[in-house]
FIVOKOL-526011 format. One record per residue (C-alpha): residue in three letters; x, y, z. Coordinates in steps of 0.05 Angstrom, whole numbers. Example, Ala and Ser with C-alpha at 12.3 -4.5 7.8 and 13.67 -1.06 7.14 Angstrom:
2
@code:ALA&px:246&py:-90&pz:156
@code:SER&px:273&py:-21&pz:143
***
This chain:
220
@code:MET&px:2605&py:3014&pz:2698
@code:THR&px:2640&py:2958&pz:2734
@code:PRO&px:2625&py:2885&pz:2719
@code:SER&px:2592&py:2879&pz:2787
@code:ALA&px:2537&py:2929&pz:2771
@code:SER&px:2468&py:2899&pz:2762
@code:ALA&px:2447&py:2866&pz:2697
@code:LEU&px:2400&py:2924&pz:2683
@code:GLY&px:2455&py:2974&pz:2696
@code:ARG&px:2501&py:2936&pz:2648
@code:ARG&px:2449&py:2937&pz:2593
@code:LEU&px:2429&py:3010&pz:2599
@code:ARG&px:2467&py:3074&pz:2595
@code:PRO&px:2452&py:3125&pz:2649
@code:THR&px:2431&py:3182&pz:2602
@code:PRO&px:2365&py:3153&pz:2577
@code:VAL&px:2348&py:3131&pz:2648
@code:ILE&px:2361&py:3201&pz:2674
@code:VAL&px:2318&py:3230&pz:2618
@code:LEU&px:2262&py:3181&pz:2636
@code:LEU&px:2266&py:3200&pz:2709
@code:THR&px:2266&py:3274&pz:2691
@code:LEU&px:2202&py:3265&pz:2651
@code:ILE&px:2170&py:3227&pz:2709
@code:TYR&px:2186&py:3281&pz:2759
@code:LEU&px:2165&py:3336&pz:2711
@code:ALA&px:2099&py:3301&pz:2698
@code:GLY&px:2090&py:3297&pz:2773
@code:VAL&px:2099&py:3373&pz:2781
@code:ILE&px:2050&py:3387&pz:2725
@code:GLY&px:2000&py:3335&pz:2749
@code:ILE&px:2000&py:3359&pz:2821
@code:ALA&px:1990&py:3430&pz:2796
@code:LEU&px:1926&py:3408&pz:2760
@code:PRO&px:1857&py:3393&pz:2789
@code:VAL&px:1871&py:3318&pz:2782
@code:HIS&px:1929&py:3324&pz:2832
@code:ASP&px:1900&py:3270&pz:2878
@code:HIS&px:1914&py:3217&pz:2825
@code:PHE&px:1986&py:3239&pz:2818
@code:ILE&px:1997&py:3242&pz:2894
@code:ARG&px:1976&py:3169&pz:2899
@code:LEU&px:2033&py:3150&pz:2852
@code:THR&px:2084&py:3174&pz:2903
@code:PRO&px:2100&py:3103&pz:2929
@code:LEU&px:2112&py:3078&pz:2858
@code:THR&px:2157&py:3137&pz:2842
@code:LEU&px:2199&py:3125&pz:2904
@code:LEU&px:2206&py:3050&pz:2888
@code:ALA&px:2225&py:3064&pz:2816
@code:SER&px:2275&py:3117&pz:2836
@code:LEU&px:2308&py:3071&pz:2887
@code:GLY&px:2309&py:3012&pz:2840
@code:LEU&px:2341&py:3051&pz:2783
@code:ALA&px:2392&py:3084&pz:2829
@code:MET&px:2412&py:3016&pz:2857
@code:ALA&px:2417&py:2987&pz:2787
@code:PHE&px:2472&py:3035&pz:2770
@code:HIS&px:2512&py:3026&pz:2834
@code:PRO&px:2583&py:3008&pz:2811
@code:GLY&px:2599&py:2955&pz:2861
@code:PRO&px:2580&py:2887&pz:2892
@code:ARG&px:2507&py:2875&pz:2904
@code:LYS&px:2509&py:2846&pz:2975
@code:PRO&px:2538&py:2907&pz:3011
@code:LEU&px:2489&py:2951&pz:2973
@code:TRP&px:2428&py:2910&pz:2990
@code:GLY&px:2452&py:2905&pz:3062
@code:TYR&px:2460&py:2980&pz:3067
@code:VAL&px:2394&py:2996&pz:3034
@code:GLY&px:2359&py:2946&pz:3079
@code:LEU&px:2390&py:2977&pz:3140
@code:CYS&px:2369&py:3046&pz:3118
@code:TYR&px:2298&py:3021&pz:3109
@code:VAL&px:2296&py:2990&pz:3178
@code:VAL&px:2328&py:3051&pz:3212
@code:GLY&px:2282&py:3100&pz:3177
@code:PHE&px:2218&py:3060&pz:3187
@code:VAL&px:2232&py:3044&pz:3260
@code:ALA&px:2250&py:3117&pz:3274
@code:GLU&px:2185&py:3140&pz:3242
@code:ALA&px:2144&py:3087&pz:3279
@code:ILE&px:2173&py:3110&pz:3345
@code:GLY&px:2159&py:3181&pz:3325
@code:THR&px:2086&py:3170&pz:3307
@code:SER&px:2073&py:3127&pz:3368
@code:THR&px:2108&py:3168&pz:3421
@code:GLY&px:2123&py:3238&pz:3394
@code:LEU&px:2197&py:3225&pz:3408
@code:LEU&px:2253&py:3238&pz:3357
@code:PHE&px:2214&py:3285&pz:3311
@code:GLY&px:2154&py:3314&pz:3348
@code:ASP&px:2079&py:3304&pz:3349
@code:TYR&px:2055&py:3283&pz:3279
@code:THR&px:2009&py:3233&pz:3245
@code:TYR&px:2008&py:3204&pz:3175
@code:GLY&px:1949&py:3209&pz:3128
@code:HIS&px:1926&py:3156&pz:3079
@code:VAL&px:1962&py:3183&pz:3018
@code:LEU&px:2025&py:3141&pz:3025
@code:GLY&px:1991&py:3073&pz:3025
@code:PRO&px:1989&py:3014&pz:3074
@code:THR&px:2014&py:3027&pz:3145
@code:LEU&px:2044&py:2988&pz:3202
@code:TRP&px:2045&py:3018&pz:3272
@code:HIS&px:2012&py:3081&pz:3243
@code:THR&px:2071&py:3088&pz:3195
@code:PRO&px:2068&py:3079&pz:3118
@code:LEU&px:2110&py:3020&pz:3096
@code:ILE&px:2137&py:3062&pz:3039
@code:ILE&px:2169&py:3113&pz:3086
@code:GLY&px:2229&py:3066&pz:3097
@code:VAL&px:2240&py:3067&pz:3022
@code:ASN&px:2241&py:3143&pz:3024
@code:TRP&px:2295&py:3141&pz:3078
@code:ALA&px:2336&py:3090&pz:3039
@code:LEU&px:2331&py:3129&pz:2974
@code:LEU&px:2351&py:3195&pz:3005
@code:LEU&px:2408&py:3167&pz:3047
@code:TYR&px:2438&py:3130&pz:2989
@code:CYS&px:2431&py:3184&pz:2936
@code:LEU&px:2451&py:3243&pz:2979
@code:ASN&px:2514&py:3208&pz:3004
@code:VAL&px:2533&py:3191&pz:2932
@code:VAL&px:2528&py:3266&pz:2919
@code:VAL&px:2574&py:3280&pz:2979
@code:GLN&px:2627&py:3231&pz:2953
@code:ARG&px:2623&py:3264&pz:2884
@code:VAL&px:2627&py:3336&pz:2908
@code:LEU&px:2671&py:3330&pz:2970
@code:PRO&px:2717&py:3271&pz:2959
@code:GLY&px:2772&py:3299&pz:3003
@code:LEU&px:2734&py:3301&pz:3068
@code:SER&px:2743&py:3248&pz:3122
@code:ARG&px:2690&py:3194&pz:3127
@code:PRO&px:2656&py:3223&pz:3189
@code:LEU&px:2654&py:3293&pz:3158
@code:LYS&px:2624&py:3265&pz:3094
@code:GLY&px:2571&py:3231&pz:3137
@code:GLY&px:2557&py:3297&pz:3172
@code:VAL&px:2547&py:3332&pz:3106
@code:GLY&px:2502&py:3275&pz:3083
@code:ALA&px:2459&py:3282&pz:3145
@code:ALA&px:2457&py:3358&pz:3135
@code:LEU&px:2433&py:3347&pz:3064
@code:MET&px:2378&py:3301&pz:3091
@code:VAL&px:2354&py:3358&pz:3135
@code:ALA&px:2358&py:3408&pz:3077
@code:LEU&px:2316&py:3364&pz:3033
@code:ASP&px:2265&py:3352&pz:3088
@code:ILE&px:2257&py:3428&pz:3094
@code:LEU&px:2236&py:3427&pz:3021
@code:ILE&px:2191&py:3366&pz:3030
@code:GLU&px:2152&py:3389&pz:3091
@code:PRO&px:2108&py:3445&pz:3060
@code:VAL&px:2087&py:3400&pz:3002
@code:ALA&px:2074&py:3339&pz:3045
@code:ILE&px:2033&py:3379&pz:3095
@code:HIS&px:1993&py:3414&pz:3039
@code:HIS&px:1974&py:3347&pz:3009
@code:GLU&px:1959&py:3314&pz:3076
@code:MET&px:2014&py:3263&pz:3072
@code:TRP&px:2024&py:3279&pz:3146
@code:THR&px:2001&py:3331&pz:3195
@code:TRP&px:2035&py:3363&pz:3255
@code:GLY&px:2005&py:3375&pz:3323
@code:GLU&px:2036&py:3445&pz:3322
@code:THR&px:2022&py:3502&pz:3274
@code:ILE&px:2093&py:3500&pz:3247
@code:VAL&px:2142&py:3443&pz:3237
@code:PRO&px:2180&py:3438&pz:3303
@code:LEU&px:2255&py:3445&pz:3306
@code:SER&px:2257&py:3376&pz:3338
@code:ASN&px:2238&py:3347&pz:3271
@code:TYR&px:2301&py:3372&pz:3237
@code:ILE&px:2345&py:3355&pz:3296
@code:GLY&px:2315&py:3285&pz:3295
@code:TRP&px:2327&py:3278&pz:3220
@code:PHE&px:2400&py:3297&pz:3230
@code:LEU&px:2412&py:3250&pz:3289
@code:VAL&px:2378&py:3190&pz:3256
@code:SER&px:2413&py:3203&pz:3190
@code:LEU&px:2483&py:3215&pz:3217
@code:PRO&px:2507&py:3145&pz:3237
@code:VAL&px:2477&py:3113&pz:3174
@code:SER&px:2508&py:3167&pz:3130
@code:ILE&px:2576&py:3157&pz:3162
@code:LEU&px:2570&py:3082&pz:3152
@code:PHE&px:2558&py:3094&pz:3077
@code:HIS&px:2628&py:3123&pz:3070
@code:TYR&px:2661&py:3065&pz:3106
@code:LEU&px:2625&py:3014&pz:3062
@code:PHE&px:2632&py:3049&pz:2995
@code:GLU&px:2688&py:3091&pz:2966
@code:ARG&px:2688&py:3136&pz:2905
@code:VAL&px:2619&py:3115&pz:2883
@code:ARG&px:2605&py:3141&pz:2812
@code:ASN&px:2530&py:3135&pz:2802
@code:PRO&px:2501&py:3190&pz:2757
@code:VAL&px:2431&py:3163&pz:2764
@code:ALA&px:2433&py:3170&pz:2840
@code:ILE&px:2459&py:3241&pz:2834
@code:ALA&px:2403&py:3256&pz:2784
@code:VAL&px:2350&py:3228&pz:2831
@code:ALA&px:2376&py:3272&pz:2888
@code:LEU&px:2373&py:3334&pz:2844
@code:LEU&px:2305&py:3316&pz:2815
@code:MET&px:2275&py:3306&pz:2883
@code:ALA&px:2302&py:3372&pz:2907
@code:GLY&px:2277&py:3407&pz:2844
@code:PHE&px:2209&py:3372&pz:2848
@code:PHE&px:2194&py:3396&pz:2919
@code:ALA&px:2224&py:3465&pz:2907
@code:ALA&px:2181&py:3474&pz:2845
@code:LEU&px:2117&py:3453&pz:2881
@code:THR&px:2133&py:3500&pz:2939
@code:LEU&px:2145&py:3558&pz:2891
@code:LEU&px:2080&py:3542&pz:2854
@code:GLY&px:2043&py:3538&pz:2920
@code:VAL&px:2012&py:3471&pz:2902
***
């Protein structure tokens, strides 16, 4: 951990934080599988905020570029979603339910946090697994991982009425839109940050993938 990591990151080791996050996501899987699942679904915004906050706390670098990048991811993600829900452009014809909390322009405010969390964590994974790729290629892999995770998210989100599609199946335009929106911001990550070692961010990416995969397999 470098001296420029956050005060929380300097005080804590990553292992207990990863264990805590694992328990939170495991509790989410169990809770959503039970009849009281509505109560657990409503905790989604808090889980996203906690995950992003802890991942950022363990970022081994200066705070200002990190906050700037995360803020940009939030704005890009939220604006893209707002355009999508208002016009049907970018992703297709869809509407959000009331599960994800307060909305602006028919779009949950928390959805920008989801974009920021995924873009940061998945691109940390890319740097860890594929350090030898060029920056644009790393960004391309990061955008592809965004699409792959959205494929896992969609069945669960639709089942629990986080959002609904105007079509009977998720349109291909959704995944194309996810890739195109994610690509420039993912490439930017690799120009701003090099050799990021953040085990908490990697754990969050794996936990989110495991969380949605488990719920899909359980059919809940």
